[in-house]
C-alpha positions in Angstrom: -22.0 -11.9 16.6 -21.0 -12.6 13.0 -23.3 -15.3 11.6 -22.2 -15.3 7.9 -20.3 -18.4 6.7 -17.5 -18.2 4.2 -18.4 -18.7 0.5 -17.1 -17.6 -2.9 -17.5 -13.8 -3.3 -17.5 -13.0 0.4 -14.7 -11.4 2.3 -12.8 -12.2 5.5 -11.8 -9.5 7.9 -8.9 -10.4 10.1 -9.1 -10.1 13.8 -7.6 -6.7 14.9 -4.9 -8.4 16.9 -4.0 -11.2 14.5 -0.3 -11.7 14.9 0.3 -13.3 11.4 2.1 -10.4 9.5 0.7 -11.8 6.2 -2.9 -11.1 7.4 -2.6 -8.2 9.9 -5.7 -6.0 9.3 -6.5 -7.6 5.9 -9.6 -8.0 3.8 -9.4 -11.3 1.8 -11.9 -11.8 -1.0 -12.7 -15.5 -1.4 -12.5 -16.5 -5.0 -13.1 -20.2 -4.4 -14.5 -21.9 -1.3 -15.4 -25.5 -1.9 -14.9 -29.0 -0.4 -11.4 -28.9 -1.8 -10.3 -25.8 0.2 -10.3 -22.1 -0.1 -8.5 -19.5 -2.2 -8.6 -15.7 -2.0 -6.8 -12.5 -2.5 -5.8 -9.8 0.1 -7.5 -6.7 -1.3 -5.9 -4.0 0.8 -2.1 -4.4 0.6 -0.7 -2.5 -2.4 2.9 -3.3 -3.1 5.8 -1.0 -4.1 6.5 -3.0 -7.2 4.7 -1.9 -10.3 2.9 -4.1 -12.8 5.0 -2.6 -15.6 8.2 -3.7 -13.9 6.9 -7.1 -13.1 5.7 -7.8 -16.7 8.4 -5.8 -18.5 5.5 -4.2 -20.5 5.4 -0.4 -20.6 2.3 -0.5 -22.8 0.0 -1.5 -19.9 -1.7 1.6 -18.5 -2.1 0.1 -15.0 0.6 0.4 -12.4 -0.6 -0.7 -8.9 -0.2 -4.4 -7.9 -1.3 -5.9 -4.6 0.1 -8.7 -2.4 -2.6 -11.3 -2.8 -1.2 -13.5 -0.1 1.8 -15.5 1.0 1.2 -18.5 -1.3 3.0 -18.8 -4.7 4.3 -15.2 -4.9 5.6 -16.0 -8.4 2.0 -16.1 -9.8 -0.1 -13.1 -11.1 -3.9 -13.0 -10.7 -6.5 -10.4 -11.4 -10.0 -9.3 -10.5 -12.1 -7.0 -12.6 -15.7 -5.7 -13.1 -15.9 -6.3 -16.9 -17.6 -9.7 -16.8 -17.6 -11.6 -20.1 -15.7 -8.8 -21.9 -12.7 -10.8 -20.6 -13.1 -14.4 -21.9 -13.0 -17.2 -19.3 -13.7 -14.9 -16.3 -15.3 -16.4 -13.2 -18.2 -14.5 -11.7 -17.8 -14.1 -7.9 -21.0 -12.1 -7.4 -21.8 -8.4 -6.7 -20.2 -7.3 -9.9 -16.7 -8.8 -9.2 -15.0 -11.2 -11.6 -11.9 -13.3 -11.2 -9.3 -13.9 -13.9 -10.0 -14.8 -17.5 -7.7 -14.8 -20.5 -4.7 -12.7 -19.4 -3.7 -11.8 -23.0 -7.2 -10.6 -23.7 -7.2 -8.6 -20.5 -4.0 -6.9 -21.4 -5.2 -6.1 -24.9 -8.5 -4.7 -23.4 -6.5 -2.4 -21.1 -4.3 -1.2 -24.0 -7.4 -0.4 -26.1 -9.4 1.1 -23.1 -6.9 2.8 -20.8 -9.7 4.8 -19.2 -11.0 1.5 -17.7 -7.9 0.7 -15.6 -9.9 1.3 -12.4 -11.9 -1.8 -13.3 -8.9 -4.1 -12.8 -6.7 -5.1 -9.8 -3.7 -7.4 -10.1 -2.4 -9.6 -7.3 1.0 -11.3 -6.7 0.4 -14.6 -5.0 -2.8 -15.7 -3.2 -4.1 -16.8 0.2 -5.1 -20.4 0.7 -6.6 -22.7 3.3 -6.9 -26.5 3.3 -10.3 -28.2 3.8 -11.7 -27.2 7.1 -8.8 -24.9 8.0 -10.7 -21.7 7.4 -13.8 -22.8 9.3 -11.5 -23.7 12.3 -9.9 -20.2 12.2 -13.3 -18.6 12.1 -14.4 -20.6 15.1 -11.3 -19.3 16.9 -12.4 -15.7 16.0 -9.5 -15.1 13.7 -11.9 -13.8 11.0 -15.2 -12.0 10.5 -17.1 -12.8 7.3 -19.1 -10.3 5.4 -20.3 -9.3 1.9 -18.7 -6.8 -0.4 -19.5 -5.3 -3.8 -17.5 -4.0 -6.8 -17.9 -0.4 -5.7 -16.2 -1.0 -2.4 -13.2 -2.7 -4.2 -12.8 -0.8 -7.4 -14.5 2.6 -7.3 -13.5 3.9 -3.9 -13.1 7.5 -2.8 -10.9 6.5 0.2 -7.6 4.6 -0.2 -8.0 0.8 -0.4 -5.7 0.6 2.7 -8.8 1.9 4.7 -11.0 -0.9 3.6 -10.4 -3.1 6.6 -11.3 -0.3 9.0 -14.4 0.6 7.1 -15.7 -2.9 7.0 -15.0 -3.7 10.6 -16.7 -0.4 11.7 -19.8 -1.4 9.6 -20.4 -4.2 12.3 -21.1 -1.3 14.8 -20.9 -1.6 18.6 -17.6 -2.8 20.0 -16.3 -3.3 16.4 -16.1 0.5 16.0 -13.7 0.6 19.0 -11.7 -2.4 17.8 -11.2 -0.8 14.3 -9.3 2.0 16.0 -7.3 -0.1 18.4 -3.5 -0.4 17.9 -2.2 -3.7 16.4 -0.2 -4.3 19.6 -2.3 -3.0 22.5 0.7 -3.2 24.9 2.2 -0.3 22.9 -0.7 2.0 23.8 
């Protein structure tokens, strides 16, 4: 049984049979969990749109952008591993940082294109009102676990495999559940 509670820097793993298409088999990194509510980004849903197209900036050496969640899809956010090299970053723990000065981040990427793997950009975000996430966890919609920068940024496997890997790490029946079809009636 999962005993970890949600907190900033931890991730949520959606229940294998969650019907909400926004969160089916997702891993959500919590960037702010407080008495005011919760904000996070879906880590494992790359989009077809490219960052260059979104920003109309061909000088940025990074292309992949992720669907951060269903809220405010007109906003752009980023995670990185560069800490205070990006002014105004917020440390989430385990080598992961949220945001900072966007202009400085873009300048940093232009000067250091070999460090693009240290950034992920997200369109929109995921959010819960006060108590809502805890209620969903009590209803077994989410598992809570820890994650580190290596698992997010320096992966050998595609990021789309992250949910399966993390669910399998719970062992036992979770190994079976990680392989189950989204809709068991189709099996």
